[in-house]
C-alpha positions as CSV (number, residue, x, y, z in Angstrom):
1,M,6.8,-2.5,-6.2
2,S,4.3,-5.2,-5.4
3,L,4.0,-6.6,-1.9
4,F,5.9,-9.6,-3.0
5,E,8.9,-7.7,-4.3
6,D,10.2,-6.3,-1.1
7,T,13.9,-6.6,-1.8
8,Y,16.4,-4.4,-3.6
9,L,20.1,-4.4,-4.5
10,T,22.5,-1.8,-3.3
11,I,26.2,-1.6,-2.5
12,E,27.6,-2.3,1.0
13,E,30.3,0.3,1.2
14,P,32.1,2.9,-1.0
15,S,34.2,1.7,-3.9
16,E,36.3,3.2,-6.7
17,G,37.0,2.6,-10.4
18,L,39.5,4.1,-12.9
19,F,39.5,4.5,-16.7
20,R,42.0,6.3,-18.9
21,D,41.7,7.3,-22.6
22,K,44.0,9.6,-24.6
23,G,45.6,11.2,-21.5
24,S,42.2,11.8,-19.8
25,K,41.7,10.2,-16.5
26,F,38.2,9.2,-15.2
27,V,38.1,8.3,-11.5
28,A,34.7,6.9,-10.4
29,Y,33.5,6.9,-6.8
30,A,30.4,4.8,-5.8
31,Y,28.6,5.4,-2.5
32,P,25.7,3.8,-0.7
33,I,23.3,6.7,0.1
34,K,19.8,7.0,1.6
35,E,19.0,10.6,0.8
36,E,19.9,13.4,-1.7
37,A,21.2,15.6,1.1
38,T,24.3,13.4,1.2
39,L,25.3,14.4,-2.3
40,K,26.4,18.0,-1.4
41,D,28.9,16.8,1.2
42,I,30.3,14.2,-1.1
43,L,30.8,16.6,-3.9
44,V,32.5,19.1,-1.6
45,E,34.8,16.3,-0.3
46,L,35.7,15.2,-3.9
47,K,36.4,18.7,-5.1
48,T,38.7,19.2,-2.2
49,L,40.4,15.9,-3.0
50,H,40.6,16.7,-6.8
51,P,41.0,20.5,-7.1
52,K,42.5,20.3,-10.5
53,A,39.9,18.0,-12.1
54,R,37.9,19.5,-14.9
55,H,34.5,17.9,-14.3
56,H,32.7,16.1,-11.4
57,C,29.8,14.3,-13.1
58,W,27.3,12.2,-11.2
59,A,24.1,10.2,-11.1
60,Y,22.1,8.5,-8.4
61,R,19.1,6.3,-7.8
62,L,17.2,6.3,-4.6
63,T,14.3,4.5,-2.8
64,P,13.7,0.7,-2.8
65,D,11.2,1.0,-5.7
66,R,14.0,2.7,-7.7
67,S,11.7,5.6,-8.7
68,V,13.9,8.5,-7.8
69,F,17.0,9.5,-9.9
70,R,19.0,12.5,-10.9
71,L,22.0,13.1,-13.1
72,N,24.4,15.9,-13.9
73,D,26.9,16.4,-16.8
74,D,28.8,19.2,-15.0
75,G,29.9,20.9,-18.2
76,E,30.4,17.9,-20.4
77,P,28.3,17.8,-23.6
78,S,24.7,16.9,-22.8
79,G,24.0,13.2,-22.4
80,T,27.7,12.2,-22.4
81,A,28.4,11.8,-18.6
82,G,25.4,11.7,-16.2
83,R,23.3,9.5,-18.5
84,P,26.0,6.8,-19.1
85,I,26.6,6.7,-15.3
86,L,22.8,6.4,-14.6
87,N,22.5,3.7,-17.4
88,M,25.1,1.6,-15.6
89,L,23.2,1.9,-12.3
90,L,20.1,0.7,-14.2
91,S,22.0,-2.1,-15.9
92,K,23.2,-3.4,-12.5
93,D,19.7,-2.8,-11.0
94,V,21.1,-1.1,-7.9
95,T,19.5,1.7,-6.0
96,N,20.4,3.9,-3.0
97,V,23.7,4.4,-4.9
98,L,25.5,7.6,-6.0
99,V,28.3,7.5,-8.5
100,V,30.5,10.5,-9.1
101,V,33.1,10.4,-11.9
102,V,36.0,12.9,-11.6
103,R,37.6,13.8,-14.9
104,Y,41.1,15.1,-15.5
105,F,41.3,16.4,-19.1
106,G,44.3,15.0,-21.0
107,G,44.4,17.6,-23.8
108,T,42.8,15.5,-26.5
109,L,39.0,15.7,-27.2
110,L,37.4,12.3,-27.0
111,G,34.2,13.1,-28.9
112,V,30.7,12.1,-27.8
113,P,31.1,8.3,-28.3
114,G,34.5,8.4,-26.4
115,L,33.0,10.4,-23.5
116,I,30.0,8.1,-23.2
117,N,32.3,5.1,-23.2
118,A,34.7,6.6,-20.6
119,Y,32.0,7.6,-18.1
120,K,30.2,4.2,-18.6
121,T,33.4,2.2,-18.2
122,A,34.7,4.1,-15.1
123,T,31.3,3.6,-13.4
124,Q,31.3,-0.1,-14.4
125,E,34.8,-0.4,-12.8
126,A,33.6,1.2,-9.5
127,L,30.5,-1.1,-9.3
128,Q,32.5,-4.2,-10.1
129,A,34.8,-3.3,-7.2
130,A,31.8,-2.9,-4.9
131,K,30.1,-5.6,-2.9
132,I,26.4,-5.7,-4.1
133,V,24.0,-6.8,-1.4
134,E,20.3,-7.6,-1.3
135,K,18.3,-5.7,1.3
136,T,14.7,-6.0,2.3
137,V,12.2,-3.1,2.3
138,N,11.3,-2.5,6.0
139,D,8.5,-0.4,7.5
140,I,9.2,1.2,10.9
141,Y,6.5,1.1,13.4
142,R,6.2,2.6,16.9
143,I,4.6,0.2,19.4
144,T,3.2,1.9,22.6
145,F,2.1,-0.1,25.6
146,D,1.9,-0.1,29.4
147,Y,4.7,-1.7,31.5
148,V,2.5,-4.7,32.4
149,Q,2.3,-5.6,28.7
150,M,6.0,-5.7,28.1
151,N,6.4,-9.5,28.2
152,D,3.8,-9.9,25.5
153,V,5.4,-7.3,23.3
154,M,8.9,-8.7,23.8
155,R,7.7,-12.2,23.0
156,L,6.3,-10.9,19.7
157,V,9.5,-9.1,18.9
158,K,11.5,-12.3,19.5
159,E,9.0,-14.6,17.6
160,E,9.0,-12.3,14.5
161,N,12.8,-11.6,14.8
162,L,12.2,-7.8,14.7
163,S,15.0,-5.3,14.9
164,V,14.5,-2.8,17.6
165,L,15.7,0.7,16.6
166,K,14.7,2.6,19.8
167,Q,13.0,1.8,23.0
168,E,12.0,3.4,26.3
169,F,10.6,1.5,29.3
170,D,8.8,3.6,31.9
171,N,5.2,3.7,33.0
172,D,4.4,4.4,29.4
173,C,6.7,2.3,27.1
174,F,7.4,2.4,23.4
175,M,9.6,0.5,20.9
176,D,10.4,1.5,17.3
177,V,10.7,-1.7,15.4
178,E,11.7,-2.7,11.8
179,V,9.2,-4.9,10.1
180,R,9.9,-6.5,6.7
181,K,7.2,-5.2,4.3
182,L,6.2,-8.8,3.4
183,H,5.5,-9.5,7.1
184,V,3.6,-6.3,8.1
185,N,0.1,-7.8,8.0
186,Q,1.2,-10.8,10.1
187,V,2.9,-8.7,12.8
188,I,0.0,-6.2,12.9
189,G,-2.4,-9.2,13.3
190,K,-0.5,-10.4,16.3
191,L,-0.3,-6.8,17.8
192,D,-4.1,-6.5,17.5
193,K,-4.5,-9.5,19.8
194,I,-2.5,-7.9,22.6
195,A,-5.0,-5.8,24.6
196,G,-4.1,-2.2,25.2
197,V,-1.2,-2.1,22.7
198,Q,-1.2,0.6,20.1
199,Y,1.0,1.0,17.1
200,A,1.7,3.6,14.4
201,Y,3.6,3.5,11.0
202,L,6.5,5.9,11.0
203,Y,8.4,5.5,7.8
204,T,9.9,3.0,5.3
205,L,13.6,2.1,5.1
């Protein structure tokens, strides 16, 4: 991602989609996620919700630069489930999204083309039902300063319209702020002009 591409598309909240073919039912669940650790809990929840389903296939994309992805066919023929789910995420250009498709087998084999179409269409239905939103890539910085510098720091936060995630005001004060990647150099330039203020990069959202 270049400095000037600091936005990405994701979904605002969970959504569902449904596709049926020859008695088989494919229920797709799309979730906004930030980290892989969320996957395990969601799979446990869906397996509890659908104990008689034959397969729970999934794919996800993570990180604003869309570089992290994984997929799982969960017993379906290789390339017929996780890959079509992932391809739909690629097609919609969304990231920080997990889609799990739960399949109930209807007794009739669908064949490879039928399975690919079913997992693709169920995923498409879930993503069409979702609200796709554009988010900015933001770096989180911790600003540390003495109490006497609070007015200067607060003025900067207001001028740059920064979101404050955490703050503590004592003799030694700090604020964790969210800075849009595109504006980082501008904000740091202003911080450098406030005597005695220090800052450190924490992580990227």
